[in-house]
Phi, psi and omega in degrees: 000138179278144174295149183258358180287140189237140169243148186305129183299323182296325179292314181297317184295330185263001187287142163238158188291335187256350182206162183232167184286340182285174178244165179235145181283140175253109194266149175298167184308132183162206178156166181196117181291344177296333175300313180297319181297319177297317179298319178300313181296317179297313183293325178300314177295315184300313185285345176265002179074021181262165182293137184255005189305327182300333186248014184240138179275075180199148177282327182233107183259116182276161177237162180298150174260110182223155173286168179302316179297319180294321176298316179298319179295318180296317179294329175292319178297312184289337180291335180246356181291157177236146175221155177221131175275094189281333179215144175204149181199156180191151178229112179295326180299317179275343179075022182229148176208169176203160177213149175251125182248127177257126181249143166237132189206168179273141176278086185294323181294324177293318178297316181297324182292338180269355181259118179270128177054036181276152173260174186295327180297320179292320179296316179299319179298316180295321180296313184290341178265355183272166178273151173282084187269345183256154180218138174209169178226150176228159176246135175249126172266141180232158175231150179258109186230128177051049175066026174211152178272136178226146174287138180293155180300321181293318179294324177298316178298317183292321178296319179288328176293324175300311179297319178302320183295343180284340186224358189288352175265359181282120177222111184268358174086005181247017177232146180295152178288161177297144177245149180289137179238178180274351179289130184299313184295321181290319179299318179299318181296315182293321178297319179299317180297317181297317180297319179300315181296321184291334185254004184303313183297315180297314182298320180298317180296320180293318180298318180298317180298315180295317181297322179296317179297318181292322179299316179300317180298317182292323181297329180291341182235034184306325184299335183264351191280327182208135181289129177300152185294341187250017183259010177081009180294144176275119181291328178239113185221100183286348175283329177217097179272085190271150167215159186232130177237121184050039174089351182263135182277134174230156180231130179302138180084358182232002180225138179270163176299321181297324178296321177295318179298314181296331180280359178081022176302133187284071178287154169293121188302322182296330179291327183288350176297337180261005187296329182264003178289147180289138177253130182297159178300148179050044182229151175248139182284170168286182185279140170257117188283139175247121182288124178255337183170189182296123180058034183214125179213149170259178181216147170235149176235157180241158183236131171256101182259021178268179181266010179218167179292157186203140177301139184302321184292343178268355181273156179285142174291126186242347182213142172228134184231131179231117167276099187284146178239097184302334182275354179234165179236151174213150183239024181266310187245134178214171182224186177279012176223147178288146180284357175266006184296149174258167179298321180293320178294321178299311183291329177295327180273317189263348180090191182294127182288160176291330181204145178214131180230142179241144177222130180231137175209094184054249183267012178248121181226125178234147177230123177253123182242126184231134173243131184216159175235169178263146177260146177278347185246329189235166183297314179253154180248189179297151181203153168248130180233122181239135172236128179250132178241120183051042174091344183256145178289122183247325184223134180228131174226126172246125181230126179256125176232117183294000000 
């Protein structure tokens, strides 16, 4: 039997694992550890599959729509998943807060795809015995209401959509297919799923063609895409936080989203539907995906640091995020450091990091190296964040905060 709890189809359809369509408030200097405590309580309930309504600012809190097998798989994933509240801030006076949550989890869909004629018990066993090899982050927005911090309804939906995306492609063949109902939202969701399945082959061919074209363009300007390791380039440079797309140099805080669009940056078209939407004052947008290749994308976010709302496409790009794949190559996005760099090479060039964390689990070893500055206006400042897994660079985030 299928679960009857529903999450908005539009949210699920637009989700990417590393960013969401919503925006997050960038708060003036201040802070509140109660924000972290609320997030901890909320996440504990969320990862155990329990109702989160107590910690959400909404009268009606929806839950993911999953089959029984998918629910079992998700609970297996969350039972071994790890999370860290890496950043949090809040202002009771303004009534706003936010937190950044970093997740490490098992790729359940990949495991399921390798199991032939498996039942759910076998899949759960494989999941619980696997390593947390995947990593993503989400942002939670909070509001201060009646003397307590609560997660916003939109962030609650997005967090649950993130979890849903970890298992919603798992189909073991022992549950009935979805049936059309008279409910408008469910009908829309089912129609969307059917359309997606019908167009998968065409979309894949188009993406491959576009990626090939972009690769050719980038190869023609290879000399400009990434600074060689021996030319004296500063890998961490807060005066110019540069990134390169198809050979063209851009600097965080100095280029708008519209300029990237006009330059033909290969954005995910569905993300650009929100490009002209207004972004609240002192807010950062969710990620706009840049296609790097098949099933691979980077993301940029924009910042509205003014005192009024402003269309996202007119805002300056303030963050670029790359989930690097050492076993694959792409010629679209580059930085002032080679993506083959090691943690020791980074520190030899950039000096002692502001923060460094190590994590070991048998044959899994990760090192997170962070360089950051202080902002005169906001709680957090500009930062470079590098994560190395088993010696190879896997995740890069550059964030500019004035």
